SERO-4910 file (N, C-alpha, C, O; in steps of 0.05 Angstrom, whole numbers):
BEGIN
 pado doro    nc1    nc2    nc3   cac1   cac2   cac3    cc1    cc2    cc3    oc1    oc2    oc3
  Unk    A    725   2477    809    721   2505    813    734   2521    790    755   2514    780
  Unk    A    720   2542    781    730   2558    759    753   2575    767    756   2582    791
  Unk    A    770   2582    748    792   2600    754    781   2628    759    762   2637    746
  Unk    A    792   2643    779    783   2670    784    788   2688    760    808   2685    746
  Unk    A    769   2706    755    772   2725    732    780   2753    741    784   2770    724
  Unk    A    781   2758    767    789   2784    777    807   2780    802    807   2759    814
  Unk    A    822   2801    808    839   2800    832    821   2796    857    828   2780    874
  Unk    A    799   2809    858    780   2806    880    772   2777    884    773   2766    906
  Unk    A    764   2764    862    756   2736    864    779   2718    872    775   2699    887
  Unk    A    803   2724    863    826   2708    870    832   2711    900    839   2692    913
  Unk    A    830   2735    910    834   2740    939    814   2724    955    822   2710    975
  Unk    A    789   2725    948    768   2710    962    774   2680    962    772   2667    982
  Unk    A    782   2670    938    788   2642    935    811   2633    953    809   2612    966
  Unk    A    832   2649    954    856   2641    970    850   2643   1000    858   2626   1015
  Unk    A    836   2664   1009    831   2665   1038    812   2643   1047    814   2633   1069
  Unk    A    794   2634   1029    778   2610   1036    796   2585   1038    792   2569   1056
  Unk    A    815   2582   1019    834   2560   1020    850   2560   1046    858   2540   1056
  Unk    A    855   2584   1056    871   2588   1081    854   2582   1106    864   2583   1128
  Unk    A    828   2576   1102    811   2569   1124    797   2593   1137    786   2590   1159
  Unk    A    798   2616   1124    785   2640   1135    756   2640   1124    752   2643   1100
  Unk    A    737   2638   1142    709   2637   1134    697   2664   1129    679   2667   1112
  Unk    A    706   2685   1143    696   2712   1140    710   2724   1115    733   2732   1116
  Unk    A    695   2725   1093    707   2734   1068    700   2763   1062    702   2772   1039
  Unk    A    691   2778   1082    687   2807   1078    714   2821   1075    732   2816   1091
  Unk    A    716   2837   1055    742   2851   1050    738   2881   1051    717   2892   1045
  Unk    A    759   2895   1060    761   2924   1057    781   2929   1035    804   2921   1038
  Unk    A    772   2941   1013    789   2945    990    800   2974    990    785   2993    995
  Unk    A    825   2977    985    838   3003    984    854   3006    958    868   2988    951
  Unk    A    850   3028    945    866   3034    921    892   3048    930    890   3067    946
  Unk    A    914   3039    921    940   3051    928    949   3071    907    949   3065    883
  Unk    A    956   3095    916    965   3116    898    993   3125    906    999   3129    929
  Unk    A   1010   3128    886   1037   3138    891   1043   3159    870   1040   3155    846
  Unk    A   1051   3183    879   1057   3205    861   1033   3211    842   1037   3216    818
  Unk    A   1009   3211    853    985   3216    839    978   3196    817    963   3202    798
  Unk    A    990   3172    818    985   3151    798    976   3126    812    984   3120    835
  Unk    A    960   3110    799    951   3084    810    976   3066    814    993   3063    796
  Unk    A    978   3055    838   1001   3038    845    993   3009    851   1010   2991    850
  Unk    A    968   3004    858    959   2977    864    934   2977    882    921   2998    885
  Unk    A    928   2953    893    905   2949    910    913   2933    935    930   2916    934
  Unk    A    901   2940    957    905   2926    982    878   2916    992    858   2932    992
  Unk    A    876   2891   1000    851   2879   1009    856   2870   1038    872   2851   1043
  Unk    A    842   2882   1057    844   2874   1085    823   2852   1090    800   2855   1082
  Unk    A    831   2831   1104    812   2809   1112    819   2802   1140    839   2811   1152
  Unk    A    802   2785   1152    806   2776   1180    833   2762   1182    837   2741   1170
  Unk    A    851   2774   1197    877   2761   1202    900   2771   1184    923   2762   1187
  Unk    A    894   2788   1165    916   2798   1148    907   2815   1125    885   2827   1125
  Unk    A    923   2816   1104    917   2832   1081    931   2820   1056    950   2805   1058
  Unk    A    920   2826   1033    931   2818   1007    939   2844    992    926   2864    995
  Unk    A    960   2842    977    971   2865    963    976   2857    934    988   2836    928
  Unk    A    965   2873    915    969   2869    887    979   2895    875    963   2913    871
  Unk    A   1005   2897    870   1017   2921    859   1013   2922    829   1015   2901    816
  Unk    A   1009   2945    818   1006   2949    789   1030   2938    774   1053   2944    781
  Unk    A   1025   2921    754   1046   2911    737   1061   2887    749   1079   2877    736
  Unk    A   1055   2879    773   1071   2857    786   1062   2829    776   1079   2811    774
  Unk    A   1037   2826    770   1027   2800    761   1024   2780    784   1020   2756    778
  Unk    A   1026   2789    809   1023   2771    832   1006   2784    853   1005   2808    855
  Unk    A    994   2767    870    980   2776    894    995   2764    917   1000   2740    919
  Unk    A   1003   2781    936   1017   2772    960    999   2773    984    984   2793    987
  Unk    A    999   2753   1000    982   2751   1024   1000   2752   1049   1020   2738   1051
  Unk    A    992   2770   1067   1008   2775   1091    991   2771   1116    966   2774   1115
  Unk    A   1004   2764   1139    990   2763   1164    988   2792   1175   1000   2810   1163
  Unk    A    973   2796   1196    970   2823   1208    997   2835   1216   1000   2859   1217
  Unk    A   1016   2817   1223   1042   2828   1232   1062   2831   1209   1086   2836   1213
  Unk    A   1053   2828   1184   1070   2833   1161   1085   2809   1150   1102   2812   1132
  Unk    A   1080   2785   1161   1094   2761   1151   1082   2752   1124   1057   2749   1122
  Unk    A   1098   2748   1104   1089   2739   1078   1080   2710   1081   1095   2693   1089
  Unk    A   1054   2705   1075   1043   2678   1078   1042   2662   1051   1047   2638   1051
  Unk    A   1036   2677   1030   1032   2663   1004   1033   2683    982   1026   2706    985
  Unk    A   1042   2674    958   1041   2690    934   1028   2673    912   1035   2650    908
  Unk    A   1009   2685    898    995   2671    876    995   2689    851    997   2714    854
  Unk    A    994   2678    828    992   2694    804    965   2710    803    944   2699    810
  Unk    A    967   2735    794    942   2751    791    930   2745    764    944   2743    744
  Unk    A    903   2741    764    890   2736    739    891   2761    721    892   2784    731
  Unk    A    891   2757    695    889   2780    677    861   2791    677    842   2777    674
  Unk    A    859   2817    682    834   2831    682    830   2846    657    850   2856    645
  Unk    A    806   2848    647    801   2861    621    797   2891    623    800   2904    603
  Unk    A    792   2902    646    788   2931    649    763   2941    635    765   2961    621
  Unk    A    741   2927    637    717   2934    623    699   2954    638    675   2956    632
  Unk    A    710   2967    657    695   2987    673    684   3009    655    698   3017    637
  Unk    A    660   3018    661    648   3040    645    660   3067    652    652   3087    640
***
């Protein structure tokens, strides 16, 4: 399997590894003091959090228990 090239792809990959078959995500951009702070991805049974500048993606259960932490892939920011 290829290495994920985006945070989104990494989240999908990890939730599949966790045995979650429904890979539909609700993506939320996090803003603090009018600045980008990170992204939150809701999935069946929990959520993933990738804060700006952290270099990691944290996976939590619905009740807030930290389940797993993985390195975030470097993204190129090639958006138009």
